[in-house]
SEVEXTI-606471 format. One record per residue (C-alpha): residue number from 0; residue in one letter; chain; x, y, z. Coordinates in nm, 4 decimals. Each point is the difference from the previous one (the first is absolute). Layout:
residues N
+-----+---+---+----------+----------+----------+
|   k | r | c |        x |        y |        z |
+-----+---+---+----------+----------+----------+
| NUM | A | A |        X |        Y |        Z |
...
+-----+---+---+----------+----------+----------+
***
This chain:
residues 79
+-----+---+---+----------+----------+----------+
|   k | r | c |        x |        y |        z |
+-----+---+---+----------+----------+----------+
|   0 | M | A |   1.8475 |   5.6897 |   4.6718 |
|   1 | T | A |  -0.1050 |  -0.1627 |  -0.3764 |
|   2 | I | A |  -0.3796 |  -0.1536 |   0.1883 |
|   3 | I | A |  -0.0835 |   0.3695 |   0.1486 |
|   4 | H | A |   0.1126 |   0.0837 |  -0.3044 |
|   5 | R | A |  -0.2570 |  -0.2644 |  -0.2404 |
|   6 | T | A |  -0.2630 |  -0.0020 |   0.3048 |
|   7 | A | A |  -0.0288 |   0.3847 |  -0.0632 |
|   8 | E | A |  -0.0261 |  -0.0017 |  -0.3761 |
|   9 | F | A |  -0.2801 |  -0.2869 |   0.0832 |
|  10 | A | A |  -0.2465 |   0.2267 |   0.1642 |
|  11 | D | A |   0.1047 |   0.3374 |  -0.2330 |
|  12 | I | A |  -0.2149 |  -0.2950 |  -0.2872 |
|  13 | A | A |  -0.2653 |  -0.0618 |   0.2512 |
|  14 | E | A |  -0.0537 |   0.4078 |   0.0691 |
|  15 | R | A |   0.0059 |   0.0502 |  -0.3135 |
|  16 | A | A |  -0.2487 |  -0.2383 |  -0.1787 |
|  17 | P | A |  -0.2810 |   0.1607 |   0.0859 |
|  18 | L | A |   0.0955 |   0.2317 |  -0.2262 |
|  19 | V | A |   0.0642 |  -0.2321 |  -0.2681 |
|  20 | T | A |  -0.3382 |  -0.1039 |   0.0211 |
|  21 | T | A |  -0.1168 |   0.2845 |  -0.0390 |
|  22 | F | A |   0.1570 |   0.0510 |  -0.2574 |
|  23 | F | A |  -0.0746 |  -0.2448 |  -0.2348 |
|  24 | K | A |  -0.3294 |   0.0180 |   0.1363 |
|  25 | W | A |  -0.0291 |   0.3842 |  -0.1594 |
|  26 | A | A |   0.1967 |  -0.1509 |  -0.3487 |
|  27 | Q | A |  -0.2501 |  -0.2823 |  -0.0007 |
|  28 | T | A |  -0.2843 |   0.2664 |  -0.0118 |
|  29 | V | A |   0.1574 |   0.2871 |  -0.2001 |
|  30 | L | A |  -0.0001 |  -0.3303 |  -0.3281 |
|  31 | Q | A |  -0.2961 |  -0.0858 |   0.0689 |
|  32 | E | A |  -0.1288 |   0.3348 |  -0.0759 |
|  33 | R | A |   0.2153 |   0.0813 |  -0.2460 |
|  34 | R | A |  -0.1304 |  -0.3564 |  -0.2198 |
|  35 | K | A |  -0.2879 |   0.0757 |   0.1360 |
|  36 | R | A |  -0.0169 |   0.3082 |  -0.2006 |
|  37 | A | A |   0.2234 |  -0.1223 |  -0.3305 |
|  38 | K | A |  -0.3252 |  -0.1779 |  -0.0209 |
|  39 | L | A |  -0.2461 |   0.2163 |   0.0324 |
|  40 | R | A |   0.1504 |   0.2825 |  -0.1978 |
|  41 | A | A |   0.0887 |  -0.2901 |  -0.2891 |
|  42 | A | A |  -0.4217 |  -0.1077 |   0.0384 |
|  43 | L | A |  -0.1185 |   0.3898 |  -0.1250 |
|  44 | Y | A |   0.2737 |   0.0305 |  -0.2426 |
|  45 | A | A |  -0.1335 |  -0.3057 |  -0.1926 |
|  46 | L | A |  -0.3503 |   0.1388 |   0.0262 |
|  47 | P | A |  -0.1458 |   0.1446 |  -0.3061 |
|  48 | D | A |  -0.0311 |   0.4022 |  -0.0077 |
|  49 | R | A |  -0.3680 |  -0.0274 |  -0.0056 |
|  50 | D | A |   0.0323 |  -0.2551 |   0.2974 |
|  51 | L | A |   0.1777 |   0.2749 |   0.2211 |
|  52 | R | A |  -0.2618 |   0.2736 |  -0.0908 |
|  53 | D | A |  -0.3115 |  -0.2931 |   0.1318 |
|  54 | I | A |   0.2086 |  -0.0092 |   0.3247 |
|  55 | G | A |   0.0515 |   0.3885 |  -0.0128 |
|  56 | I | A |   0.4037 |   0.0198 |  -0.0964 |
|  57 | S | A |   0.2110 |   0.0552 |  -0.2159 |
|  58 | R | A |   0.3835 |  -0.0945 |  -0.1318 |
|  59 | A | A |   0.1408 |   0.2884 |   0.1711 |
|  60 | E | A |  -0.1055 |  -0.1173 |   0.3546 |
|  61 | I | A |   0.0895 |  -0.3370 |  -0.0458 |
|  62 | E | A |   0.3362 |   0.0792 |   0.2160 |
|  63 | Y | A |  -0.1249 |   0.2391 |   0.2611 |
|  64 | L | A |  -0.2512 |  -0.3605 |   0.1074 |
|  65 | A | A |   0.2470 |  -0.1466 |  -0.0481 |
|  66 | L | A |   0.1463 |   0.1924 |   0.2998 |
|  67 | N | A |  -0.1845 |   0.1403 |   0.2101 |
|  68 | G | A |  -0.3043 |  -0.2695 |  -0.0199 |
|  69 | T | A |  -0.3281 |   0.0399 |  -0.0314 |
|  70 | D | A |  -0.1404 |   0.1160 |   0.2518 |
|  71 | E | A |  -0.3751 |   0.1010 |  -0.1105 |
|  72 | R | A |   0.0168 |   0.3235 |   0.2422 |
|  73 | V | A |   0.3224 |   0.1606 |  -0.1720 |
|  74 | D | A |  -0.1248 |   0.0686 |  -0.3757 |
|  75 | P | A |   0.3076 |   0.2091 |  -0.1486 |
|  76 | R | A |  -0.2285 |   0.0955 |  -0.2610 |
|  77 | R | A |  -0.2278 |   0.1894 |   0.2273 |
|  78 | I | A |   0.2972 |   0.2411 |   0.1930 |
+-----+---+---+----------+----------+----------+
***
């Protein structure tokens, strides 16, 4: 009975392996995106107001851009 039980455990783990791998790939992607947004946010906050005006954004828009990206087709000032 013990051998059959152990074999069933390993079969269950083998079936779940793709799900675990998928989860870790998803988590890695999420963390990479979060780091990317943090770098963008830090870089924009480091710019003086004059440079921000030159590129067409204000300090109030930095968080929006960090969260939603810089998709040129969607401009929150024109909505």
